[in-house]
N, C-alpha and C positions, 0 to 999 in steps of 0.2 A: 562602292563598289556594289553591281546588282548583282543578282544570284544566277548562277551557270549550273546549268544540268549538265553533267557528266556524258549522257546518251546522247545529245543532240549536238550538232555542228554550227560552228560559228565562221564568219568571216573575218580572217587576221586586219583587214584593212579597216572595213566598215563597222566592224563589230555585230552585223544582223545575225539574228538565230535562224536555223535551217533543222528542216527535220531530218534523221541521223542518213537518211538515205539519199540525199541532196549529195552533189559533188562540186559545183560551182556557185560561186556567189551571182547573182542575177545583176547586183549592181557594179561589182568591180570586175568580174570575170577572173577573179582568181580563187584557187583551190580552197575550200574549207578545212578545218580544222576539227577535230573532236572536242567537245568540253572538256574533256579532260586533260585534253594538251594545254586550251587554253587558261584552265584552272592551275596547272601548275607553271606555267609562265606567267601569270598573273602573281603567284606565290612567291616565286625567287625575284621578281621585281619590287613587293612588296618589302621582300627580307633584306634587297639591298636598300632601297629606301630607310628603312628604321637604322640600318646601320650607321648611316651617313650623318657624321656631324652638323648640326647647326652652328657648331663655332667659328669663328673667323678670328685669325689671330694678326699680329704684326705681320709675322713671318711671309704671309699669306699674300702673293701676289692677285692684286685687284684688275680688274677691267671694267671699264664702262659699257655696258651694254644697251643702256637707255637714256633719253635726257627728255624731261617734260617737268610740268608742274607737281608739286608735291602730293598732292590727292591721286594721282595718276601714277607717280612711283610709288605710293603706298598699296596701289591695289594689288601691282604688278609684285610687289615685295611679298604680298600673302599670297598670290596665285604661284611664285616659286616655293613658298614656304610650305603649303600643303604637298609638294611634292619633294620636301626635304633638301631644297637648293638655297644655303643660305645667302644672305646679300645684304648691302648698306645701303644707304641713301646718304648722298654727301653733296653738298651745295658746291655751286661756283665760288670758285676765290675773290674774284671780281666783277662785277657788272657791267655791260658791253652798253646799258643804258645810258647811264651819265645823268638824266633826269630824276631817278627813282621812281617813277611810275612804272614801270616794268617789274612783272614779277620776277621772284626770283628760279632761275631753272635748277633741277635736281638731278644728279645722276645716281642712276643703278647702278652697284656694281657688284660683282661676283666675283668668286675666284676663276682666275683662270681656266683651271682643270674641269669647271664645272659649264664652261662655256657652251659647248655642243648640247648637255641636258636642256641647260637653262632653254637655249633657244629653240627646243624640241617642244619645252613647253607649253611657252609663249606662245609660239607656230599654235599649236594645239588648241590653246584658248582662243588665239585669235579666230581659226576658221570655227571653233564651235561658238563664238559670240556672234559670228556675221553670216552664220548659218552656211557656211563656204565648205563645211564637211559634207555635205549632201552634192555637192559640183563637181565635175571633172574639172580637175587643173592642172589637168598634163599638158596642156599649150599655153599656160599661163607665163613662160618665159619666152615665149616665140616673138620673134621681134620684125616688125613690116619693114622690107629692104626693098625699097623702090626698084632699085637693079636686077634685084631677081624675078624671073620671069615668072614664080607661082609663089606663093606665102602663105601662109597657116594665120588665120585670125587668134589673138592669144585671146579672148573672149570665148570665142564658140567651139573651136577648132577646124572651122568650114577651112579649106583649100579653093584658093581662088588667083585668077593672074592678078598679077600688081597694075595691069592697066588702068583698073578699078580703084579708087582709094576709099572705098567703101566695102566694106564685107556686105556681099550679095544676103548672106544669111541671116545675120544679126543687127545690121546695119552701123557696127560701129567703123566710125570715119579716121581715116588716117591723111589728115592735109598737113 
C-alpha cells in the first residue's frame, strides 16, 4: 500500500494525489477526498480483509467463476488470495476431447457469498494489467443498434448517425 499524506487530497476513483486546495479530479471529474478520509477507509478495508477466513469447508456453496488452463487458474487464485478471498481449483470430470491431446480445463471456484468481491478484485486486476485503468470505459457497454438514428461508439464514446457503419472519430467498424 502506498504512503498517504493526511493533509493532501485523493481521487476516490483513480487514486491520483492532489494539493489540499483542489476540489475535483482533473481526470475523473469527481470530488476529491482528504488523505485522512482515504487512510481511514483503507484501514477499514484492511481490517475486513484480515478478518476474512481463507478456509473452505465442505458446507460452503462453491461456484465456478473462471475456466482455463491450470497455470492461468493458479495466477487468478494468487490474485484472490492477496485480497483474502479463498478459492479452489478443480478439474473437469471428463474431457470432451476424446483423443487425449487436449489440455485439461480447470475451474476456479469460490464461495458464493464471495462472488461480488472476487469479481471486483479480478476486474481491477484486468484493468491494471491491460492499462485500461487510465481509459474512460463509461461507454464500453454501448451497443451499435442499426435501427436507432444515433449511436455511441463503445470504443471512444463518440456519438454518430447509424447511417455510418464506421465511427467517424476512432474508425471502429460496425459491419
